[in-house]
C-alpha positions as a LaTeX table, in Angstrom:
\begin{tabular}{lrrr}
\hline
Residue & $x$ (\AA) & $y$ (\AA) & $z$ (\AA) \\
\hline
Unk1 & $-7.94$ & $-70.80$ & $-15.21$ \\
Unk2 & $-8.28$ & $-73.96$ & $-17.25$ \\
Unk3 & $-10.35$ & $-76.81$ & $-15.92$ \\
Unk4 & $-8.14$ & $-79.19$ & $-13.91$ \\
Unk5 & $-7.33$ & $-82.41$ & $-15.70$ \\
Unk6 & $-7.42$ & $-84.45$ & $-12.50$ \\
Unk7 & $-9.48$ & $-83.86$ & $-9.39$ \\
Unk8 & $-8.06$ & $-85.57$ & $-6.31$ \\
Unk9 & $-9.55$ & $-86.31$ & $-2.93$ \\
Unk10 & $-10.30$ & $-83.26$ & $-0.85$ \\
Unk11 & $-7.96$ & $-82.35$ & 1.95 \\
Unk12 & $-9.42$ & $-81.59$ & 5.33 \\
Unk13 & $-10.44$ & $-78.03$ & 6.18 \\
Unk14 & $-12.42$ & $-77.71$ & 2.94 \\
Unk15 & $-9.28$ & $-77.43$ & 0.81 \\
Unk16 & $-8.91$ & $-79.14$ & $-2.53$ \\
Unk17 & $-6.03$ & $-80.61$ & $-4.43$ \\
Unk18 & $-6.07$ & $-80.37$ & $-8.20$ \\
Unk19 & $-3.72$ & $-80.57$ & $-11.15$ \\
Unk20 & $-3.81$ & $-77.94$ & $-13.87$ \\
Unk21 & $-1.79$ & $-77.43$ & $-17.05$ \\
Unk22 & $-0.92$ & $-73.87$ & $-16.02$ \\
Unk23 & $-1.00$ & $-71.60$ & $-13.01$ \\
Unk24 & $-4.43$ & $-70.14$ & $-12.46$ \\
Unk25 & $-5.39$ & $-66.68$ & $-11.29$ \\
Unk26 & $-3.59$ & $-65.88$ & $-8.07$ \\
Unk27 & $-5.18$ & $-64.01$ & $-5.19$ \\
Unk28 & $-3.24$ & $-61.92$ & $-2.67$ \\
Unk29 & $-2.89$ & $-64.88$ & $-0.31$ \\
Unk30 & $-1.89$ & $-67.52$ & $-2.89$ \\
Unk31 & 1.72 & $-68.71$ & $-3.10$ \\
Unk32 & 3.69 & $-70.45$ & $-5.86$ \\
Unk33 & 6.29 & $-72.78$ & $-4.36$ \\
Unk34 & 9.43 & $-74.10$ & $-6.05$ \\
Unk35 & 11.41 & $-76.74$ & $-4.17$ \\
Unk36 & 14.53 & $-78.59$ & $-5.23$ \\
Unk37 & 16.97 & $-81.01$ & $-3.59$ \\
Unk38 & 20.18 & $-82.14$ & $-5.28$ \\
Unk39 & 23.22 & $-84.20$ & $-4.40$ \\
Unk40 & 26.63 & $-84.24$ & $-6.01$ \\
Unk41 & 28.37 & $-87.56$ & $-6.49$ \\
Unk42 & 30.60 & $-88.29$ & $-3.52$ \\
Unk43 & 29.14 & $-85.56$ & $-1.32$ \\
Unk44 & 27.40 & $-86.10$ & 1.97 \\
Unk45 & 23.86 & $-84.79$ & 2.21 \\
Unk46 & 21.65 & $-82.76$ & $-0.09$ \\
Unk47 & 21.62 & $-79.13$ & $-1.09$ \\
Unk48 & 18.05 & $-77.85$ & $-0.87$ \\
Unk49 & 16.43 & $-74.65$ & $-2.00$ \\
Unk50 & 12.83 & $-73.47$ & $-1.70$ \\
Unk51 & 11.34 & $-70.28$ & $-3.04$ \\
Unk52 & 7.80 & $-69.00$ & $-2.61$ \\
Unk53 & 6.32 & $-66.02$ & $-4.46$ \\
Unk54 & 2.91 & $-64.42$ & $-4.34$ \\
Unk55 & 0.94 & $-62.16$ & $-6.66$ \\
Unk56 & 2.65 & $-59.04$ & $-5.31$ \\
Unk57 & 6.12 & $-60.53$ & $-6.01$ \\
Unk58 & 6.81 & $-60.96$ & $-2.29$ \\
Unk59 & 9.45 & $-63.66$ & $-2.11$ \\
Unk60 & 10.56 & $-66.02$ & 0.63 \\
Unk61 & 13.70 & $-68.11$ & 0.30 \\
Unk62 & 15.07 & $-71.01$ & 2.32 \\
Unk63 & 18.38 & $-72.63$ & 1.37 \\
Unk64 & 19.88 & $-75.40$ & 3.50 \\
Unk65 & 22.15 & $-78.38$ & 3.41 \\
Unk66 & 20.75 & $-81.51$ & 5.06 \\
Unk67 & 22.86 & $-84.51$ & 6.06 \\
Unk68 & 20.30 & $-87.17$ & 5.18 \\
Unk69 & 20.58 & $-90.28$ & 3.04 \\
Unk70 & 17.39 & $-90.05$ & 0.96 \\
Unk71 & 16.20 & $-87.29$ & $-1.32$ \\
Unk72 & 12.64 & $-87.56$ & 0.00 \\
Unk73 & 13.89 & $-86.77$ & 3.51 \\
Unk74 & 15.68 & $-83.64$ & 2.27 \\
Unk75 & 12.60 & $-82.51$ & 0.34 \\
Unk76 & 10.38 & $-82.97$ & 3.39 \\
Unk77 & 12.72 & $-80.93$ & 5.56 \\
Unk78 & 13.00 & $-78.02$ & 3.13 \\
Unk79 & 9.25 & $-78.10$ & 2.42 \\
Unk80 & 8.53 & $-77.92$ & 6.15 \\
Unk81 & 10.85 & $-74.91$ & 6.42 \\
Unk82 & 9.09 & $-72.94$ & 3.68 \\
Unk83 & 5.56 & $-73.86$ & 4.85 \\
Unk84 & 6.35 & $-72.65$ & 8.38 \\
Unk85 & 7.40 & $-69.30$ & 6.93 \\
Unk86 & 4.30 & $-68.98$ & 4.71 \\
Unk87 & 1.81 & $-69.89$ & 7.41 \\
Unk88 & 1.99 & $-66.45$ & 9.01 \\
Unk89 & 1.22 & $-64.65$ & 5.73 \\
Unk90 & $-2.27$ & $-65.92$ & 5.14 \\
Unk91 & $-4.23$ & $-68.99$ & 4.33 \\
Unk92 & $-4.48$ & $-68.88$ & 0.56 \\
Unk93 & $-3.91$ & $-71.61$ & $-2.00$ \\
Unk94 & $-0.51$ & $-73.19$ & $-2.58$ \\
Unk95 & 0.64 & $-73.80$ & $-6.16$ \\
Unk96 & 3.40 & $-76.39$ & $-6.64$ \\
Unk97 & 5.03 & $-77.55$ & $-9.84$ \\
Unk98 & 4.00 & $-81.14$ & $-10.51$ \\
Unk99 & 6.90 & $-83.27$ & $-11.61$ \\
Unk100 & 6.52 & $-86.98$ & $-11.13$ \\
Unk101 & 3.72 & $-86.91$ & $-8.56$ \\
Unk102 & 5.95 & $-86.93$ & $-5.47$ \\
Unk103 & 4.74 & $-83.55$ & $-4.20$ \\
Unk104 & 1.13 & $-84.57$ & $-4.43$ \\
Unk105 & 1.78 & $-87.71$ & $-2.38$ \\
Unk106 & 3.87 & $-85.80$ & 0.17 \\
Unk107 & 1.27 & $-83.07$ & 0.69 \\
Unk108 & $-1.53$ & $-85.62$ & 0.95 \\
Unk109 & 0.45 & $-87.57$ & 3.54 \\
Unk110 & 0.65 & $-90.67$ & 1.37 \\
Unk111 & 4.44 & $-90.96$ & 1.49 \\
Unk112 & 6.06 & $-93.53$ & 3.76 \\
Unk113 & 9.15 & $-92.28$ & 5.57 \\
Unk114 & 11.47 & $-93.64$ & 8.23 \\
Unk115 & 11.17 & $-92.80$ & 11.89 \\
Unk116 & 13.90 & $-90.15$ & 11.63 \\
Unk117 & 11.86 & $-88.07$ & 9.17 \\
Unk118 & 8.37 & $-88.89$ & 10.44 \\
Unk119 & 8.13 & $-85.67$ & 12.56 \\
Unk120 & 8.84 & $-83.59$ & 9.42 \\
Unk121 & 6.19 & $-85.55$ & 7.49 \\
Unk122 & 3.64 & $-84.98$ & 10.26 \\
Unk123 & 4.47 & $-81.26$ & 10.28 \\
Unk124 & 4.07 & $-80.99$ & 6.50 \\
Unk125 & 0.68 & $-82.74$ & 6.66 \\
Unk126 & $-0.48$ & $-80.42$ & 9.42 \\
Unk127 & 0.86 & $-77.24$ & 7.81 \\
Unk128 & $-0.62$ & $-78.06$ & 4.39 \\
Unk129 & $-4.08$ & $-78.35$ & 5.95 \\
Unk130 & $-3.81$ & $-74.73$ & 7.11 \\
Unk131 & $-4.09$ & $-73.48$ & 3.52 \\
Unk132 & $-7.29$ & $-73.22$ & 1.44 \\
Unk133 & $-6.07$ & $-75.84$ & $-0.97$ \\
Unk134 & $-3.14$ & $-77.11$ & $-2.96$ \\
Unk135 & $-2.92$ & $-76.98$ & $-6.73$ \\
Unk136 & $-0.27$ & $-78.44$ & $-8.99$ \\
Unk137 & 0.70 & $-77.07$ & $-12.39$ \\
Unk138 & 2.61 & $-78.79$ & $-15.18$ \\
Unk139 & 3.94 & $-75.89$ & $-17.22$ \\
Unk140 & 7.65 & $-75.11$ & $-17.03$ \\
Unk141 & 8.40 & $-71.96$ & $-15.09$ \\
Unk142 & 11.67 & $-70.00$ & $-15.41$ \\
Unk143 & 12.08 & $-69.86$ & $-11.63$ \\
Unk144 & 12.12 & $-73.67$ & $-11.46$ \\
Unk145 & 15.40 & $-73.76$ & $-13.40$ \\
Unk146 & 16.94 & $-71.12$ & $-11.11$ \\
Unk147 & 15.77 & $-73.06$ & $-8.06$ \\
Unk148 & 17.62 & $-76.14$ & $-9.30$ \\
Unk149 & 20.81 & $-74.13$ & $-9.91$ \\
Unk150 & 20.71 & $-72.70$ & $-6.40$ \\
Unk151 & 20.11 & $-76.12$ & $-4.85$ \\
Unk152 & 23.12 & $-77.44$ & $-6.77$ \\
Unk153 & 25.20 & $-74.54$ & $-5.44$ \\
Unk154 & 24.24 & $-75.51$ & $-1.87$ \\
Unk155 & 25.26 & $-79.14$ & $-2.40$ \\
Unk156 & 28.44 & $-80.13$ & $-0.63$ \\
Unk157 & 28.54 & $-77.00$ & 1.53 \\
Unk158 & 27.31 & $-76.55$ & 5.10 \\
Unk159 & 24.70 & $-73.88$ & 4.52 \\
Unk160 & 21.64 & $-72.45$ & 6.24 \\
Unk161 & 20.09 & $-69.32$ & 4.76 \\
Unk162 & 16.64 & $-67.82$ & 4.73 \\
Unk163 & 15.27 & $-64.51$ & 3.54 \\
Unk164 & 13.49 & $-62.40$ & 4.72 \\
\hline
\end{tabular}
């Protein structure tokens, strides 16, 4: 794995947050997470899709439509859904694609949200501390494009799907 270009403050529980140009070596308990939330013009709510994969190609999917006004609220809700599912499969490192820095701030608990979404934010903070650490990568991954397409497909429809 390349040396991270930025080292951030440590999370509690001995975990670390770092940014890397590419995904490092994955262990059996590490998960790569792709999360997307989209909204079509004139539609109510956001279509959200989250996919997590590990080294053994085990995949977990959550796809939902949330009737919220802000994109950050939709992302928090779908992120909470996927973290709850991953918690039972081990306490490895989470790898998230770094876009504009929003995920880093969300997972560090540095995002301000309204009272309606605060319980989801508190859950995400608590769940993220259960993992060994959180790393962010900047390289484009083919699954990220598919995640966006599936989130767009969920937009404007009442949908709740998870697998397995």
